[in-house]
C-alpha positions as CSV (number, residue, x, y, z in Angstrom):
1,X,9.8,-13.4,50.9
2,X,9.9,-10.7,48.2
3,X,13.1,-9.3,49.7
4,X,14.6,-12.8,49.9
5,X,14.0,-13.4,46.2
6,X,15.6,-10.1,45.3
7,X,18.6,-10.6,47.6
8,X,19.1,-14.1,46.1
9,X,19.1,-12.7,42.6
10,X,21.2,-9.5,43.3
11,X,24.8,-11.0,43.2
12,X,24.1,-12.7,39.9
13,X,22.4,-10.0,37.9
14,X,23.4,-6.6,36.5
15,X,19.7,-5.5,36.7
16,X,18.5,-2.7,39.0
17,X,17.2,-4.1,42.3
18,X,14.2,-1.8,42.1
19,X,13.3,-3.2,38.7
20,X,13.8,-6.8,39.9
21,X,11.5,-6.1,42.8
22,X,8.8,-4.6,40.5
23,X,9.0,-7.5,38.1
24,X,8.9,-10.0,40.9
25,X,5.8,-8.5,42.5
26,X,4.0,-8.1,39.1
27,X,4.8,-11.6,38.0
28,X,3.8,-13.3,41.3
29,X,0.6,-11.3,41.4
30,X,-0.3,-12.5,37.9
31,X,0.7,-16.1,38.6
32,X,-1.7,-16.2,41.6
33,X,-4.6,-15.6,39.2
34,X,-8.2,-14.6,39.8
35,X,-9.0,-15.1,43.5
36,X,-7.5,-12.9,46.2
37,X,-8.8,-9.4,46.5
38,X,-9.7,-6.5,48.7
39,X,-12.6,-4.1,48.6
40,X,-12.0,-0.3,48.4
41,X,-15.3,1.6,48.3
42,X,-17.4,-0.4,45.9
43,X,-14.4,-1.6,43.8
44,X,-12.9,-5.1,43.9
45,X,-9.1,-4.9,43.5
46,X,-7.1,-8.0,42.7
47,X,-3.3,-8.7,42.4
48,X,-2.7,-7.4,38.9
49,X,-0.2,-4.6,38.5
50,X,1.1,-2.5,35.7
51,X,4.8,-1.7,35.9
52,X,6.8,0.6,33.6
53,X,10.6,0.0,33.9
54,X,12.3,3.2,32.7
55,X,16.0,3.3,31.8
56,X,18.6,4.0,29.2
57,X,18.7,1.7,26.1
58,X,21.9,-0.1,27.1
59,X,22.6,0.9,30.7
60,X,19.0,0.5,32.1
61,X,19.1,-3.4,32.0
62,X,15.3,-3.3,31.8
63,X,14.9,-6.7,30.1
64,X,17.4,-8.3,32.5
65,X,15.3,-7.3,35.5
66,X,12.5,-9.8,34.4
67,X,14.7,-12.8,33.6
68,X,15.4,-14.3,37.0
69,X,11.9,-13.7,38.5
70,X,10.4,-15.3,35.3
71,X,12.8,-18.3,35.6
72,X,11.8,-18.8,39.2
73,X,8.0,-18.6,38.7
74,X,8.0,-20.8,35.6
75,X,10.0,-23.3,37.5
76,X,7.3,-23.4,40.2
77,X,4.3,-23.1,37.8
78,X,5.3,-24.4,34.3
79,X,1.7,-23.8,33.0
80,X,2.1,-20.0,33.7
81,X,4.7,-19.8,30.9
82,X,1.9,-20.0,28.4
83,X,0.3,-17.0,30.1
84,X,3.1,-14.7,29.1
85,X,2.6,-12.8,25.8
86,X,3.8,-9.7,24.0
87,X,2.8,-7.8,20.9
88,X,0.0,-5.5,22.1
89,X,-1.9,-4.2,19.1
90,X,-5.6,-3.7,19.9
91,X,-8.2,-4.1,22.6
92,X,-9.9,-6.8,20.5
93,X,-6.7,-8.8,20.2
94,X,-6.1,-8.6,23.9
95,X,-9.6,-9.8,24.8
96,X,-9.3,-12.6,22.2
97,X,-6.2,-13.9,24.0
98,X,-8.2,-14.5,27.2
99,X,-11.7,-14.9,25.8
100,X,-14.6,-16.8,27.3
101,X,-16.2,-19.8,25.6
102,X,-18.9,-18.7,23.2
103,X,-22.1,-20.5,22.0
104,X,-24.0,-19.9,18.8
105,X,-27.3,-20.9,17.4
106,X,-27.9,-22.7,14.1
107,X,-30.8,-24.4,12.3
108,X,-31.5,-27.9,13.7
109,X,-30.5,-30.9,11.7
110,X,-32.4,-34.1,11.3
111,X,-32.5,-36.0,14.6
112,X,-31.7,-33.0,16.7
113,X,-34.1,-31.5,19.2
114,X,-34.7,-27.9,18.2
115,X,-36.2,-25.1,20.3
116,X,-39.4,-23.4,19.3
117,X,-37.7,-21.4,16.6
118,X,-36.3,-24.6,15.0
119,X,-32.7,-23.8,16.2
120,X,-30.1,-25.6,18.4
121,X,-27.3,-24.1,20.5
122,X,-23.8,-25.3,20.0
123,X,-20.3,-24.4,21.1
124,X,-18.7,-22.1,18.6
125,X,-15.5,-21.3,20.5
126,X,-14.1,-23.2,23.5
127,X,-12.4,-20.1,24.7
128,X,-9.3,-20.0,26.9
129,X,-9.3,-21.9,30.2
130,X,-6.4,-20.1,31.9
131,X,-7.4,-16.4,32.2
132,X,-4.0,-15.2,33.6
133,X,-2.1,-13.0,31.2
134,X,1.2,-11.3,31.8
135,X,1.9,-8.9,28.9
136,X,5.6,-8.0,28.4
137,X,6.1,-4.9,26.3
138,X,9.9,-4.6,25.8
139,X,9.2,-1.8,23.2
140,X,6.6,0.2,25.1
141,X,7.2,3.2,22.9
142,X,5.7,1.3,20.0
143,X,2.7,0.3,22.1
144,X,2.1,4.0,23.0
145,X,2.3,4.8,19.3
146,X,-0.4,2.2,18.6
147,X,-2.6,3.6,21.3
148,X,-2.3,7.1,19.8
149,X,-3.9,5.9,16.6
150,X,-7.4,7.1,16.1
151,X,-10.0,4.5,16.8
152,X,-7.6,2.1,18.6
153,X,-9.3,0.5,21.6
154,X,-6.1,-0.8,23.4
155,X,-5.9,1.9,26.0
156,X,-9.6,1.6,27.0
157,X,-9.3,-2.2,27.2
158,X,-6.2,-2.1,29.3
159,X,-7.8,0.4,31.6
160,X,-10.9,-1.7,32.0
161,X,-8.9,-4.9,32.7
162,X,-6.8,-3.1,35.3
163,X,-10.0,-2.0,37.0
164,X,-11.9,-5.3,36.9
165,X,-11.8,-8.9,35.7
166,X,-14.0,-8.5,32.7
167,X,-14.2,-6.7,29.3
168,X,-15.8,-7.3,26.0
169,X,-15.8,-6.2,22.4
170,X,-18.9,-4.8,20.8
171,X,-18.2,-6.2,17.3
172,X,-21.5,-7.2,15.6
173,X,-19.9,-10.0,13.6
174,X,-18.0,-11.8,16.3
175,X,-18.4,-10.3,19.8
176,X,-16.0,-11.7,22.4
177,X,-15.8,-11.2,26.1
178,X,-13.6,-12.2,29.0
179,X,-14.5,-12.7,32.6
180,X,-12.6,-13.8,35.8
181,X,-9.4,-12.8,34.0
182,X,-6.3,-11.3,35.5
183,X,-4.2,-9.1,33.2
184,X,-0.8,-7.7,34.3
185,X,1.7,-5.6,32.3
186,X,5.5,-5.0,32.4
187,X,6.6,-2.3,30.1
188,X,10.2,-1.2,29.2
189,X,10.9,2.3,27.9
190,X,13.6,4.9,27.9
191,X,13.0,8.3,29.7
192,X,13.2,10.2,26.4
193,X,10.7,7.9,24.7
194,X,8.3,8.1,27.7
195,X,8.4,11.9,27.7
196,X,7.9,12.1,23.9
197,X,5.3,9.3,23.5
198,X,3.1,9.7,26.6
199,X,0.2,11.6,25.0
200,X,-1.7,14.2,27.1
201,X,-4.9,12.2,26.3
202,X,-3.5,9.1,28.0
203,X,-2.5,11.2,31.0
204,X,-6.0,12.7,31.1
205,X,-8.0,9.5,30.7
206,X,-6.2,7.7,33.5
207,X,-4.2,5.2,31.4
208,X,-0.8,6.5,32.6
209,X,-1.7,6.6,36.3
210,X,-2.3,2.9,36.5
211,X,1.4,2.3,36.3
212,X,4.2,1.9,38.9
213,X,7.1,3.8,37.3
214,X,10.6,2.4,38.2
215,X,13.8,4.2,37.3
216,X,16.3,1.5,36.3
217,X,20.0,1.4,35.7
218,X,22.8,-1.1,35.7
219,X,23.6,-2.2,39.2
220,X,27.0,-3.7,38.6
221,X,29.3,-5.1,35.8
222,X,29.5,-8.9,35.4
223,X,31.9,-9.5,32.5
224,X,31.1,-13.2,32.4
225,X,27.4,-12.7,32.7
226,X,25.4,-13.9,35.6
227,X,22.8,-16.6,36.5
228,X,21.3,-17.6,39.8
229,X,22.7,-21.0,40.8
230,X,20.1,-23.7,40.5
231,X,20.5,-24.8,44.1
232,X,19.5,-21.3,45.3
233,X,16.5,-21.3,43.0
234,X,15.4,-24.6,44.3
235,X,15.4,-23.3,47.9
236,X,13.3,-20.3,46.8
237,X,11.0,-22.4,44.6
238,X,9.6,-24.5,47.4
239,X,8.7,-21.4,49.4
240,X,7.2,-19.6,46.3
241,X,5.3,-22.8,45.4
242,X,3.8,-22.9,48.9
243,X,2.9,-19.2,48.7
244,X,1.1,-19.7,45.4
245,X,-0.9,-22.7,46.6
246,X,-1.9,-20.8,49.7
247,X,-2.8,-17.6,47.8
248,X,-5.1,-19.5,45.4
249,X,-7.2,-20.6,48.4
250,X,-7.7,-17.0,49.6
251,X,-10.6,-14.7,48.8
252,X,-11.0,-11.3,50.5
253,X,-7.8,-10.1,52.3
254,X,-8.0,-7.5,55.0
255,X,-5.4,-5.7,57.1
256,X,-4.3,-6.1,60.7
257,X,-5.1,-3.4,63.2
258,X,-1.6,-1.8,63.1
259,X,-1.6,-1.8,59.3
260,X,-5.0,0.0,59.4
261,X,-3.6,2.6,61.7
262,X,-0.7,3.3,59.3
263,X,-3.0,3.3,56.4
264,X,-5.3,5.9,58.0
265,X,-2.2,8.0,58.8
266,X,-0.9,7.9,55.2
267,X,-4.2,7.9,53.3
268,X,-4.7,11.6,52.8
269,X,-1.2,12.1,51.4
270,X,-1.8,9.3,48.9
271,X,-5.2,10.8,47.8
272,X,-4.3,14.5,47.7
273,X,-2.0,14.6,44.7
274,X,0.2,17.5,43.7
275,X,-0.8,19.7,40.7
276,X,0.4,19.2,37.2
277,X,1.8,16.1,35.5
278,X,3.2,14.7,38.7
279,X,-0.3,14.6,40.2
280,X,-1.8,13.2,37.0
281,X,0.7,10.3,36.7
282,X,0.3,9.3,40.4
283,X,-3.4,9.8,40.7
284,X,-4.1,6.2,41.7
285,X,-1.5,6.0,44.5
286,X,-3.9,4.7,47.1
287,X,-5.3,1.6,45.3
288,X,-1.8,0.8,43.8
289,X,-0.3,0.8,47.3
290,X,-3.0,-1.5,48.6
291,X,-2.5,-3.9,45.7
292,X,1.3,-3.9,46.4
293,X,0.7,-4.7,50.0
294,X,-1.7,-7.5,49.1
295,X,0.9,-9.1,46.9
296,X,3.6,-8.8,49.6
297,X,1.2,-10.5,52.1
298,X,0.4,-13.3,49.7
299,X,4.1,-13.9,49.0
300,X,4.5,-14.4,52.8
301,X,1.5,-16.7,52.9
302,X,-0.3,-14.4,55.3
303,X,-4.1,-14.1,55.4
304,X,-4.0,-10.4,56.4
305,X,-1.8,-7.5,55.3
306,X,0.6,-6.6,58.1
307,X,2.2,-3.3,58.9
308,X,5.4,-4.5,57.4
309,X,3.7,-5.4,54.1
310,X,2.1,-2.0,54.0
311,X,5.4,-0.2,54.8
312,X,7.1,-2.2,52.0
313,X,4.4,-1.2,49.6
314,X,4.7,2.5,50.6
315,X,8.4,2.3,49.9
316,X,7.9,0.9,46.4
317,X,5.4,3.8,45.8
318,X,7.9,6.3,47.1
319,X,10.4,5.1,44.7
320,X,7.8,5.2,41.9
321,X,7.1,8.9,42.7
322,X,10.8,9.7,42.7
323,X,11.1,7.9,39.3
324,X,8.3,10.1,37.9
325,X,10.1,13.2,39.1
326,X,13.3,11.9,37.6
327,X,11.7,11.4,34.2
328,X,9.3,14.3,34.0
329,X,10.7,16.9,36.4
330,X,8.3,19.9,36.8
331,X,6.3,19.4,33.6
332,X,2.6,20.1,33.8
333,X,1.7,18.1,30.8
334,X,0.7,21.3,29.0
335,X,3.0,22.0,26.1
336,X,2.7,25.8,26.3
337,X,2.9,25.9,30.1
338,X,6.0,23.7,30.1
339,X,7.7,25.8,27.5
340,X,6.9,28.9,29.5
341,X,8.4,27.4,32.6
342,X,11.6,26.4,30.8
343,X,11.9,30.0,29.5
344,X,11.3,31.5,33.0
345,X,13.8,29.3,34.7
346,X,16.4,30.3,32.1
347,X,15.6,34.0,32.6
348,X,16.2,33.7,36.4
349,X,15.8,36.8,38.4
350,X,15.3,39.0,35.4
351,X,12.0,37.4,34.5
352,X,10.1,37.8,31.2
353,X,7.3,40.0,30.0
354,X,4.4,38.4,28.1
355,X,5.8,39.7,24.9
356,X,9.2,38.2,25.6
357,X,7.6,34.9,26.5
358,X,5.6,34.9,23.3
359,X,8.8,35.5,21.4
360,X,10.5,32.7,23.2
361,X,7.7,30.4,22.0
362,X,8.4,31.7,18.5
363,X,4.9,33.2,18.5
364,X,3.3,29.8,17.9
365,X,0.4,30.3,20.3
366,X,-2.5,32.7,20.9
367,X,-2.9,35.3,23.7
368,X,-5.7,33.2,25.2
369,X,-3.6,30.1,25.2
370,X,-0.7,32.0,26.8
371,X,-3.0,33.3,29.5
372,X,-4.2,29.8,30.4
373,X,-0.7,28.4,30.4
374,X,0.6,31.2,32.8
375,X,-2.4,30.7,35.0
376,X,-1.6,27.0,35.2
377,X,1.9,27.8,36.3
378,X,0.7,30.2,38.9
379,X,-1.9,27.7,40.3
380,X,0.9,25.1,40.6
381,X,3.1,27.7,42.4
382,X,5.7,27.3,39.7
383,X,5.6,30.9,38.6
384,X,4.5,34.3,39.9
385,X,3.4,37.5,38.2
386,X,4.5,41.0,39.1
387,X,2.6,44.0,37.8
388,X,5.0,46.8,36.7
389,X,3.6,50.3,36.7
390,X,3.7,52.1,33.4
391,X,2.2,55.4,32.1
392,X,-0.8,53.4,31.0
393,X,-2.0,49.9,31.9
394,X,0.4,48.0,34.3
395,X,2.6,45.5,32.5
396,X,3.0,41.9,33.6
397,X,6.4,40.4,34.3
398,X,6.6,36.7,35.1
399,X,9.2,34.9,37.2
400,X,9.8,31.3,38.1
401,X,9.2,31.0,41.8
402,X,12.1,31.0,44.2
403,X,10.7,27.8,45.7
404,X,10.7,26.2,42.3
405,X,14.3,27.1,41.5
406,X,15.6,25.8,44.9
407,X,13.6,22.6,44.7
408,X,14.7,22.1,41.1
409,X,18.3,22.3,42.2
410,X,17.7,19.8,45.0
411,X,16.0,17.4,42.6
412,X,18.8,17.7,40.1
413,X,21.2,16.4,42.7
414,X,18.8,13.5,43.6
415,X,18.3,12.6,40.0
416,X,22.0,11.9,39.6
417,X,21.4,9.2,42.3
418,X,17.8,8.2,41.8
419,X,18.1,5.2,44.1
420,X,19.1,7.1,47.2
């Protein structure tokens, strides 16, 4: 069903098909709401996804990728339109948008039946009935800037709501909480903004690895614009409506035997992540693939994840990993190490001594910091050290590894065609 939606949209949109697919899966998963889930370890995983659509300002067609899926789903479920919001600013504001009802206590008035303390309980805030929330962040660079502010709780709250259905503020004056909520996020950002704004703290604390990254570019030129004909949307709408209704009756979703076999075959490669920034940004590969497979199954109104759903989810994840490589290349997420790698790649077969590297960095680091950075490159097999005999203590000369240079060349060719 997901493929049918994308194929129907494709002739009428300049958007990237991968971005349309990511938007469709994220939106449908949110429209389903709190209900379907699978258990991995002791964790309950629902249908909420975080997707980061990454493309150039004008040519990426990031916003366009969400238009047709949103039109389709709001046609099917008009009430869901009120669940779409933007303007992320704080964790407290996010929780307020999907808050539970809250009772308070006050002194009893004449004629009221007080408790032993002379107080009565009353409804202070009726809360929000529909706990589905799809956050659209068309300027995700601004959100990352907000997150970077000292004391801001947005990152922690988003992480918590990706993990589970509940969160709360600890404000003494007006504490709020949310439960049985489902928060999804679609973010739009350029590659340069993502590289510049993604703080190492957000990489380390796991915020960044909760996302599916999707490289996006214009798929075609439609000088007169494009819109999916209404009759084609009507045909899709009835199937999507049936899938939504069925999904809301579902609780725990397992996998068919053949899907389990494929999962066991691929699990280790999903869990064992590569070193450096690539590994840090894809550290939640396994649960994200399972969530994607769950959404695929629900779109097909299936009570179990089939091997086809799992294969589709694995392909989405493969594209996401390729997108991360396209954006970040061989960065380790360590400023000094990344600068050293750039210098070593430029030096080629000549290599660089420690002193030459230090000069390349304009001497804006310490010897200890340089040692840690070079060790990180060696651990990641991105650089190697050769000890050169001298009259005294052997000198170190560093080289980018041959493997790294050849893989970098291959990746450069792939990045020119990130969809292939």
